[in-house]
C-alpha positions as CSV (number, residue, x, y, z in Angstrom):
1,M,-20.2,8.3,-7.0
2,S,-19.6,11.8,-5.7
3,T,-15.5,11.4,-6.1
4,A,-16.5,11.6,-9.8
5,L,-13.4,8.8,-9.8
6,N,-14.1,5.7,-12.0
7,Y,-12.6,2.9,-14.1
8,Y,-11.9,4.9,-17.1
9,D,-9.4,7.0,-14.9
10,I,-7.3,4.2,-13.8
11,L,-7.4,3.1,-17.8
12,E,-6.2,7.0,-18.4
13,A,-3.5,6.4,-15.6
14,E,-2.5,3.3,-16.6
15,D,-1.7,4.6,-20.6
16,R,0.1,7.7,-18.6
17,I,2.4,5.5,-16.2
18,R,3.3,2.7,-18.7
19,K,6.7,4.3,-19.7
20,Y,7.8,4.4,-16.1
21,V,6.2,1.4,-14.3
22,K,6.4,-2.1,-15.7
23,E,3.6,-4.9,-14.6
24,T,4.3,-6.6,-11.6
25,P,3.9,-11.1,-11.4
26,L,1.0,-12.3,-10.3
27,E,2.5,-16.1,-9.7
28,F,0.7,-19.1,-8.5
29,S,1.7,-20.5,-5.2
30,S,1.4,-23.6,-4.3
31,S,3.0,-23.6,-1.1
32,I,1.2,-21.6,0.3
33,S,-2.2,-22.7,-1.0
34,K,-1.3,-26.2,0.4
35,L,-0.6,-24.9,3.6
36,T,-3.8,-22.5,3.6
37,G,-6.4,-25.3,1.9
38,R,-6.9,-22.3,-0.6
39,E,-6.3,-21.9,-3.8
40,V,-3.7,-18.6,-3.9
41,Y,-2.2,-16.4,-6.0
42,L,0.5,-13.6,-5.2
43,K,0.6,-10.3,-6.8
44,L,4.0,-9.2,-6.2
45,E,3.9,-5.5,-6.2
46,N,7.4,-6.1,-4.2
47,M,8.5,-6.9,-7.7
48,S,8.3,-3.1,-9.2
49,E,11.2,-0.8,-9.5
50,I,11.3,0.4,-6.3
51,R,9.6,-3.0,-4.5
52,V,6.5,-1.2,-3.4
53,F,3.2,-0.3,-5.1
54,K,3.5,3.5,-4.5
55,I,5.4,3.9,-7.5
56,R,2.0,3.9,-9.2
57,G,0.0,6.8,-7.5
58,A,3.3,8.5,-7.5
59,F,3.7,9.5,-11.4
60,N,0.5,8.8,-11.9
61,K,0.2,12.3,-9.4
62,L,2.8,13.8,-10.7
63,L,2.1,13.1,-14.6
64,S,-1.3,14.8,-14.1
65,I,-0.2,18.2,-12.7
66,D,-0.2,21.2,-14.8
67,E,3.7,22.0,-15.7
68,D,3.5,25.3,-14.8
69,R,3.1,23.9,-11.0
70,L,4.8,21.4,-11.4
71,S,8.1,22.9,-12.1
72,R,8.4,24.8,-9.1
73,G,8.6,21.7,-7.3
74,V,6.9,19.0,-5.0
75,V,6.8,18.1,-1.7
76,T,5.0,15.4,0.3
77,A,4.9,13.3,3.9
78,S,5.0,9.7,4.3
79,S,6.4,6.5,6.9
80,G,8.5,5.5,3.8
81,N,7.2,4.2,1.0
82,H,5.3,7.2,-0.6
83,A,8.2,9.3,-0.2
84,L,10.3,6.6,-1.5
85,A,7.7,6.8,-4.5
86,V,7.6,10.4,-4.9
87,A,11.4,11.2,-4.7
88,H,11.9,8.1,-7.5
89,A,9.3,9.9,-9.9
90,S,10.3,13.3,-9.1
91,R,14.0,12.3,-10.0
92,K,13.2,10.8,-13.2
93,I,10.6,13.1,-14.8
94,G,12.9,16.3,-13.6
95,V,11.3,17.7,-10.6
96,R,12.7,19.0,-7.2
97,A,11.2,16.6,-4.7
98,V,11.0,18.0,-1.0
99,I,10.4,14.6,1.3
100,C,9.4,15.0,4.7
101,V,9.7,12.1,7.0
102,P,8.8,11.0,10.2
103,E,12.3,10.9,12.5
104,T,11.7,7.1,12.9
105,V,11.7,6.4,9.7
106,N,13.0,2.8,8.9
107,R,16.7,3.3,7.7
108,Q,16.8,1.3,4.9
109,K,13.7,3.1,3.4
110,L,15.7,7.0,4.2
111,E,18.4,5.1,2.5
112,A,16.7,4.5,-0.8
113,I,15.2,8.0,-0.5
114,E,18.2,9.7,-0.3
115,E,19.7,7.7,-3.4
116,E,17.0,9.3,-5.6
117,S,19.0,12.8,-4.9
118,A,15.7,14.2,-3.1
119,E,15.8,16.9,-0.3
120,V,14.7,15.1,3.1
121,I,13.1,16.8,6.3
122,K,12.8,14.4,9.2
123,Y,10.1,15.7,11.6
124,G,7.7,14.1,14.3
125,S,7.2,10.8,15.2
126,N,4.1,9.5,13.3
127,Y,2.7,10.4,9.8
128,D,0.0,13.0,10.9
129,Q,2.8,15.4,12.4
130,V,4.5,14.7,9.3
131,Y,1.4,15.5,7.1
132,Y,1.4,18.9,9.2
133,K,4.8,19.6,8.7
134,A,4.6,19.3,4.7
135,R,1.6,21.3,4.4
136,E,3.9,23.9,6.6
137,I,6.5,23.7,3.6
138,A,4.2,23.9,0.3
139,E,2.8,27.0,2.0
140,E,6.0,28.7,2.6
141,R,7.8,27.2,-0.5
142,G,5.1,27.8,-3.0
143,L,5.0,23.6,-3.8
144,E,2.7,20.8,-5.0
145,F,1.6,19.4,-2.3
146,V,1.4,15.0,-3.2
147,H,-0.9,13.4,-0.8
148,A,0.1,9.6,0.2
149,F,-3.6,8.1,-0.6
150,D,-6.2,10.7,-0.5
151,D,-5.9,11.8,-3.8
152,K,-7.6,10.8,-6.8
153,D,-4.6,10.7,-9.2
154,V,-2.7,8.6,-6.9
155,I,-5.9,6.4,-6.6
156,A,-6.1,6.1,-9.8
157,G,-2.6,5.0,-10.3
158,Q,-2.8,2.5,-7.6
159,G,-5.9,1.2,-9.3
160,T,-3.8,0.6,-12.3
161,C,-2.5,-2.9,-10.1
162,G,-6.1,-4.5,-9.8
163,L,-6.4,-3.9,-13.6
164,E,-3.5,-6.2,-14.2
165,I,-4.9,-8.4,-11.9
166,T,-8.1,-8.7,-13.8
167,R,-6.1,-9.4,-16.9
168,Q,-3.9,-11.8,-15.2
169,L,-6.6,-14.1,-13.6
170,K,-10.0,-14.8,-14.7
171,N,-12.9,-15.6,-12.1
172,F,-11.3,-15.7,-8.4
173,D,-13.3,-15.1,-5.8
174,A,-11.3,-12.3,-4.2
175,V,-8.6,-10.0,-3.7
176,V,-7.3,-9.4,-0.3
177,V,-5.9,-5.5,0.3
178,P,-3.4,-4.3,2.9
179,I,-4.5,-0.9,4.1
180,G,-2.7,2.2,5.7
181,G,-5.1,5.1,4.2
182,G,-6.9,3.3,1.9
183,G,-5.1,4.3,-1.3
184,L,-4.4,1.3,-2.4
185,I,-7.5,-1.0,-1.9
186,S,-9.6,1.7,-3.4
187,G,-7.9,1.9,-6.5
188,I,-8.2,-1.7,-6.4
189,S,-12.4,-2.0,-6.0
190,L,-12.6,0.7,-8.5
191,A,-10.5,-1.5,-11.2
192,V,-11.9,-4.9,-10.0
193,K,-15.6,-4.0,-9.3
194,T,-16.7,-3.2,-12.8
195,N,-19.4,-5.7,-14.3
196,N,-20.2,-7.3,-10.5
197,G,-16.4,-8.2,-10.3
198,P,-14.8,-10.7,-7.3
199,S,-15.4,-9.5,-3.3
200,V,-12.2,-7.1,-2.1
201,L,-11.2,-7.7,1.3
202,G,-9.0,-5.3,3.3
203,V,-6.9,-6.2,5.9
204,Q,-5.7,-3.7,8.7
205,T,-3.2,-3.6,11.7
206,E,-4.8,-3.8,15.0
207,A,-2.4,-1.2,16.2
208,V,-3.8,1.3,14.1
209,P,-7.2,0.3,13.0
210,S,-8.4,3.6,11.2
211,M,-10.3,2.4,8.3
212,Y,-11.6,-0.9,10.0
213,L,-13.5,1.5,12.7
214,S,-14.0,4.7,10.6
215,L,-16.7,2.0,8.6
216,K,-18.1,0.1,11.6
217,E,-19.2,3.5,13.0
218,G,-20.3,5.0,9.7
219,R,-18.1,8.3,9.7
220,I,-13.8,8.2,9.8
221,V,-12.4,8.2,13.2
222,E,-9.3,9.6,14.3
223,V,-7.6,6.4,16.2
224,P,-4.3,7.0,18.5
225,H,-0.7,6.2,17.7
226,R,0.3,2.8,18.7
227,S,3.2,0.8,17.9
228,T,3.4,-1.5,15.4
229,I,5.8,-3.7,13.1
230,A,3.8,-2.2,10.2
231,D,4.9,1.0,9.7
232,G,3.5,1.3,6.4
233,M,-0.2,0.9,7.8
234,M,0.0,4.0,10.3
235,A,-2.5,6.5,9.1
236,L,-4.4,7.4,12.3
237,R,-7.1,8.3,10.2
238,P,-8.8,7.2,6.9
239,G,-9.2,10.0,4.0
240,N,-12.1,11.7,2.9
241,L,-12.2,10.0,-0.4
242,T,-10.5,6.8,0.5
243,F,-13.3,6.5,3.4
244,E,-16.5,7.2,0.5
245,I,-14.7,4.5,-2.0
246,V,-14.1,1.8,0.9
247,S,-17.6,2.3,2.3
248,K,-19.6,1.5,-1.3
249,L,-16.8,-1.3,-2.7
250,V,-15.0,-2.9,-0.1
251,D,-17.1,-6.3,1.0
252,S,-14.7,-6.8,4.4
253,I,-12.0,-5.5,7.0
254,F,-10.0,-7.7,8.9
255,L,-7.5,-6.9,11.7
256,V,-4.0,-8.6,11.5
257,G,-1.5,-8.0,15.1
258,D,2.1,-8.0,14.3
259,V,2.9,-11.9,15.9
260,E,0.8,-12.6,12.7
261,I,2.3,-10.3,10.4
262,R,5.7,-11.3,11.4
263,N,4.6,-15.2,10.8
264,A,3.4,-14.2,7.3
265,I,6.5,-12.3,6.8
266,Y,8.3,-15.9,7.8
267,A,6.3,-17.4,5.5
268,L,6.0,-15.6,2.5
269,L,9.9,-15.8,2.6
270,R,10.2,-19.9,3.2
271,K,6.7,-21.0,1.5
272,A,7.2,-18.5,-1.3
273,R,10.6,-17.2,-1.3
274,T,9.7,-13.8,-1.7
275,V,10.4,-10.8,1.2
276,A,7.7,-8.6,2.2
277,E,7.6,-5.8,4.5
278,P,5.0,-5.8,7.4
279,A,2.2,-4.1,5.6
280,G,2.9,-6.3,2.4
281,A,2.4,-9.3,4.1
282,A,-0.6,-8.4,6.3
283,S,-3.0,-10.0,3.4
284,L,-1.0,-13.4,4.2
285,A,-1.4,-13.2,8.0
286,A,-5.2,-12.4,7.6
287,L,-5.6,-16.1,5.6
288,L,-2.8,-18.0,7.8
289,S,-4.9,-16.7,10.8
290,G,-8.1,-18.3,9.9
291,K,-9.9,-14.1,9.3
292,I,-10.3,-14.9,5.4
293,P,-13.9,-16.8,5.3
294,E,-13.8,-20.7,3.7
295,K,-16.3,-19.5,1.1
296,F,-13.1,-17.8,-0.5
297,R,-11.4,-20.5,-2.4
298,R,-9.6,-18.9,-5.1
299,I,-7.8,-15.8,-3.6
300,V,-5.0,-13.4,-4.3
301,L,-3.1,-11.7,-2.2
302,V,-1.7,-8.6,-2.5
303,V,1.6,-8.2,-1.5
304,S,1.6,-4.7,-1.6
305,G,5.5,-3.9,-1.2
306,G,9.1,-5.6,0.2
307,N,10.8,-2.8,1.7
308,I,11.7,-4.5,5.6
309,S,14.6,-3.4,7.3
310,L,17.4,-5.5,7.7
311,E,17.2,-6.2,11.8
312,L,13.5,-7.0,11.7
313,L,13.8,-9.9,9.1
314,D,17.3,-11.2,11.3
315,E,14.8,-11.3,13.8
316,I,11.8,-13.1,12.1
317,I,14.3,-15.5,10.4
318,R,16.2,-16.3,13.9
319,N,12.4,-16.3,16.0
320,P,10.4,-18.7,14.1
321,Q,8.7,-20.1,16.7
322,D,5.2,-18.4,16.4
323,M,4.8,-19.9,13.0
324,P,1.6,-22.0,11.6
325,I,1.6,-25.3,11.8
326,G,3.6,-26.9,8.4
327,A,4.9,-23.1,7.9
328,T,9.0,-24.1,9.0
């Protein structure tokens, strides 16, 4: 693979970050299994210290940067979770961080970022606008830019989630992973596909199907910005690196809509007693809506994060009328 990124990079990443990042649980869900007719396990990244998988890639990236460059500080762009992860990792390591987020950032995520003592700059309405602003700041201030997903050290860090899964469960058929820019599914694919591992299935929102369409056309496609509750899945184009890895290692990608995601959030809360944000519930949304082929019987669903806005969670709890049969 031309990326020169492989399984051993993920092993090194795990050694590098383990001081800062704890292993997250993999739990069998009898209620979700009964509901779906499969044997379902939940990889609970919403149980990390900052309630999202992004902590893995942020620490691995920062700990991989040369000390002289790192001492100048870092800057990043994110719709929320990667921003929180970089702010958290920077504080823990003792590095100055500038965090660029959209004007529409989830209020709870913004509060969490500000609690990490980072400088926050709100700009634009989507990831691409925020990205270019962060790049501008990096150039002006001489800061190290930390990409949210299209970076080999970030991907290797996210891949440690896959390493944990392979140790926690043997002989499963597939792992289902939410996709925004593709960093998480790229890392997990590299981790679990070694030695003819299980299938890797991705899930994107219908509103922003950038990786799905890129794979379909065999080239990177940029999609227009459309509204969705899944604020962690709004990358308008995949990264060059993530597109290459996903093209080679991911077996299929499925699309889910906001109603299906809402249903999955409610099912996870009611049946599995765990809080998931929209992106974090996307893997279950694909399963509940019948999009995961029946041949996959023993399945790991990655619940990638739990930083949901209180307003959205309240609305979903109050209006569960769209839930599938058996979930209420």
